[in-house]
N, C-alpha and C positions, 0 to 999 in steps of 0.2 A: 417337464418331462417326468412321467410317472415311473414307478418301479418296474413295470412290465417292459417298457421301452428301454430302460437302463439295463435290464437283464438281457434283453435281446441284443443290445449294442455291445455289452460285455462278452456275450457268447460269440458274436461275429468277430470281435477284436481277438478273442482267444483263438478262434479258428484261423484267422489270418496269421497270427504269430506262429501257430503250429505249421501252417503251410509254408511259411518262410523258413522255419527250421528244416522242414523236409526238403525244401529246395536247396538250402545250403549243404545239407548232407549229400544230396544227389550230385551236386557240383563237385564236392570233394571226392566222392566215389568215382565219378567220371574222370577226374584228373588222375586218380590213381590207376584206373584202367588204361588210360592213354600212356602213362609213364611205364606201366608194365608191358604194354604192347610195343613200345619203342625200344625195349631191351634187345640186344643182338640175338640172344638165344630165342626169344619169342618171335622175332622177325624170321629167323631161319626156320623155326618150327612151322610158322604160318606159310612160308614159301614152299616148304616140302609138302605140307598137307595140301596146298593148292595144286601143286604139280601132280601129286598122286591122284587127286580128285579128277584132274583133267585127263590123265592117262586112263583111269577107270572108266570115265565117261566115254572116251574114245574107243576103248576095247568093247564096252557094252554095246555101243552103236555099231561097231564093226561086225561083231559076232551076232548080235541080236537083231539088227536092222531096225532098232527103235521099239518103243512100246506099242502094244496094240491098244485101241481105244478102250477105256474103262479099266486099264491096269496101270500099276505104277511102272516107272521106267525100269526098275530093277527086276520086277517080275517079268516084264516083256522081254528084257535082255536074256534072262535065264531060260525063259520058255523058248526063245528063238535058238538057243544053243543046242537044244536037243540032247544028244549023248555027251556033248562036251560040258554040259551045265555042271555036273558034279566035279569034273576036273577043274573047271574055271572057279568053282566055289572053293575048292581045296586051296588053290594058289592065291585066292583072294582077289581075283579080277572083278567078279560080279558083286560079291557081298561087301567088299570094302577092306582095304588094307591100310591100317593106320600107321602113323610114324613109328610107334613102338614095335610093330611087326615088320615093317619094311626096312628100317635102319639096320638091324642085325644082319639081315640077308644081304643088303647092299655092302655092308662092311666086309662080310665073308667073301662075296664075289670080288670086291675091289682088292682085298688082300690076296686072293688066289691069282687074280690077273697080274698084280704087281710081283708076286713071288715067282711066277712062271714067265715073267717078262713077255706078257701077251698084250701089251698096251696097244700097239699098232693093229694087230688083228681084231682086238675088241672094238677099237674105233672104226675099223672098216666094217665090222659086223653091224655096229650101231648105225653107220651111214647107210648101209644096205637096207637095214630095217626101216630107217626113216624114209628112204627112197621108195620102198615097197608100200609103206603106209601112205605116202603122198600119192603114189600111183593109184592105190585102192580108193582113196578119198576122191580123187578126180574122176575115177571111173564111174562112181555112183553119180 
């Protein structure tokens, strides 16, 4: 074996060692990501974000009737709203309401309902809104 072949073999070996190190680092990183994602606060955060995304998607489809061909879903939903687009944008139904914006509002509403002892009427209003939403979705 001459010097050129030895140098090529050493370079290939060094490349394999570096790839192995990168693989081990990526495995450690993935394990840390999984451990972080399984923490209770991360699970709650993910569940709330998922629920808010589903509600946003439902409202956008309900008001906008879906996106027109060649546009993004958000653009189609806001264009279908017409005059309500600015109002919906303000309250965050079309553009997106993250956990950091939704949670303080939910806490204030929940506190108001608890203080005024309006739990049963709030549950009835929620059930009525759910029934109306189901009726509208089946009507389409």
